[in-house]
C-alpha positions in Angstrom: 80.9 79.7 74.4 82.3 82.1 76.5 80.8 85.3 74.6 77.3 83.5 75.1 77.7 83.0 79.0 79.4 86.7 79.4 75.9 87.8 77.6 73.4 86.1 79.5 75.1 87.2 82.8 75.0 90.6 81.7 70.9 90.1 80.5 70.4 88.6 83.7 71.9 91.3 85.7 70.3 94.2 83.5 67.4 94.5 85.8 69.4 95.0 88.8 71.2 98.3 87.7 68.5 100.1 86.6 69.0 103.6 87.7 73.0 102.4 87.9 74.3 106.0 89.0 75.4 106.9 92.6 74.9 110.2 93.6 77.4 111.9 96.6 76.3 114.8 98.3 78.9 117.1 100.0 78.3 118.8 103.2 77.8 122.7 102.6 80.1 123.8 105.4 83.3 121.9 106.9 85.2 123.9 109.7 88.4 121.5 109.7 88.8 120.0 106.3 90.7 117.1 105.1 91.3 115.5 101.8 89.9 112.6 100.8 89.9 110.7 97.0 87.7 108.3 95.8 89.4 106.8 92.9 87.7 104.2 89.9 89.4 101.5 88.5 87.2 100.3 85.7 84.0 99.2 87.7 86.1 98.7 90.8 86.5 101.7 93.2 89.3 102.8 96.0 89.4 105.4 98.5 92.5 107.7 99.7 92.7 109.3 102.7 94.7 112.1 104.1 96.2 111.6 107.6 96.9 114.3 110.0 100.6 114.1 109.2 99.7 114.7 105.1 100.8 111.1 104.3 97.9 109.4 102.4 96.1 105.6 102.7 94.4 103.6 100.2 91.6 101.4 101.1 89.9 98.6 98.6 88.0 95.5 99.1 87.1 93.0 96.9 87.0 89.8 95.7 90.1 87.4 96.9 90.0 85.0 93.7 89.7 88.7 91.5 92.2 90.9 93.5 94.6 88.2 95.4 94.6 85.1 93.1 94.3 87.3 89.6 91.1 84.7 88.7 89.6 87.2 86.1 87.7 84.6 83.9 84.3 83.9 83.2 84.0 81.2 85.3 85.3 83.1 88.5 83.4 86.6 87.7 80.2 84.6 87.9 81.1 83.0 90.9 81.6 86.2 92.4 78.2 87.6 91.2 76.4 84.9 92.4 77.6 83.3 95.7 79.0 85.1 98.4 82.9 84.5 98.7 86.1 85.2 100.6 86.7 88.7 100.7 89.9 90.6 100.1 91.0 94.2 101.9 94.1 96.2 100.6 95.9 98.7 102.1 98.6 101.1 100.3 100.6 103.7 102.1 101.8 106.9 99.9 103.7 109.7 100.9 102.4 113.3 101.0 101.2 115.2 98.1 104.0 116.6 96.2 103.4 119.7 93.9 103.2 118.9 90.5 102.5 115.4 91.2 101.0 112.9 88.8 98.1 111.1 91.2 98.4 107.9 89.1 102.2 107.7 89.5 101.9 108.2 93.0 99.4 105.7 93.3 100.8 103.3 90.8 97.9 101.9 88.8 95.4 103.2 86.6 92.8 105.3 87.6 89.3 106.1 85.7 88.3 109.2 87.3 89.3 111.2 90.7 86.7 113.2 92.9 88.5 115.0 95.6 86.1 116.2 98.5 86.9 118.0 101.5 85.2 116.9 104.6 85.6 116.8 108.5 89.1 115.9 110.0 88.1 114.3 112.9 86.0 112.0 110.6 88.8 111.2 109.1 91.1 110.2 111.5 88.2 108.3 113.3 87.6 106.3 109.7 91.0 105.7 109.4 91.8 104.3 113.2 88.9 102.1 112.2 90.7 100.7 109.1 94.1 100.4 110.6 92.8 98.6 113.6 90.8 96.0 111.3 93.9 95.7 108.6 96.1 94.6 111.6 94.0 93.1 113.7 94.0 89.9 111.4 96.5 87.3 112.1 97.3 86.7 108.4 100.2 88.0 107.0 99.4 90.7 104.3 99.9 89.6 100.6 101.6 92.4 98.1 99.8 92.3 94.5 102.3 93.8 92.1 99.2 94.3 89.7 96.9 96.6 92.5 100.0 97.7 94.2 98.4 96.8 97.2 99.0 95.2 100.5 95.9 92.2 101.3 94.6 90.7 104.1 91.1 88.7 104.6 87.8 90.9 104.9 85.6 89.7 107.4 82.2 90.5 105.2 82.1 88.1 102.4 82.0 90.0 99.0 79.0 89.4 97.3 76.6 91.2 94.4 75.0 93.1 96.8 78.3 93.9 98.7 81.2 94.5 96.2 83.8 97.1 95.7 81.4 100.1 95.4 79.2 99.4 98.0 82.0 99.1 100.4 83.4 102.5 99.5 79.9 103.8 99.7 80.5 102.9 103.2 83.5 104.4 104.2 82.2 108.0 102.4 78.8 107.5 104.4 81.2 107.6 107.8 83.1 110.6 106.2 79.8 112.2 106.4 79.1 112.3 102.6 75.6 111.5 102.0 75.0 108.7 99.2 71.9 107.5 97.1 71.3 105.6 93.9 72.6 102.3 93.0 76.3 102.0 93.8 76.9 98.6 92.7 78.5 99.7 89.2 80.7 102.4 90.8 79.2 105.4 88.4 79.7 107.8 90.7 78.5 112.2 90.3 78.6 114.6 92.4 76.3 117.0 93.8 77.9 119.9 96.1 76.5 121.6 98.8 74.0 120.1 100.9 73.3 121.1 104.6 76.2 119.4 107.1 74.8 117.2 109.8 
């Protein structure tokens, strides 16, 4: 029965995901570069930003029931896809990168792909300030998930099929000056180098 329900959901969603690759275009010239990484974890994505002092902060966004309550069955997944739901905003502080570092070990969770970009430092600082303010502004006590290695607080934007973790990461990448085109829903990313900087 679960297989049949899952298959039905996939068939219903197929038209929505045609042309399901998101193309990332990277600026040609960066005057003051700072490292940013896009990380994939299955069909979910997170972003890793390097601060001015070289410490790193990873941010993630997703369905609260899935990420925090660890409800990952068919019923929970279907609800998250078809109805707006409570969203979770995750944060992780990571020490500065060391020579020979294994990123997956530093992050503490599995990584499917890691895409590294050099973007303007001022844009990174601006996004960090925005995300840190957003994370600390909530009155809720952060919930630490050992499975995700992230501290979670509620996010004000409901999670939905049209605004999932990959859409949110795409918005963060745009704030850093990257151009994103195509369908971000499934987190299939492709990088196109060298576009004229805005």
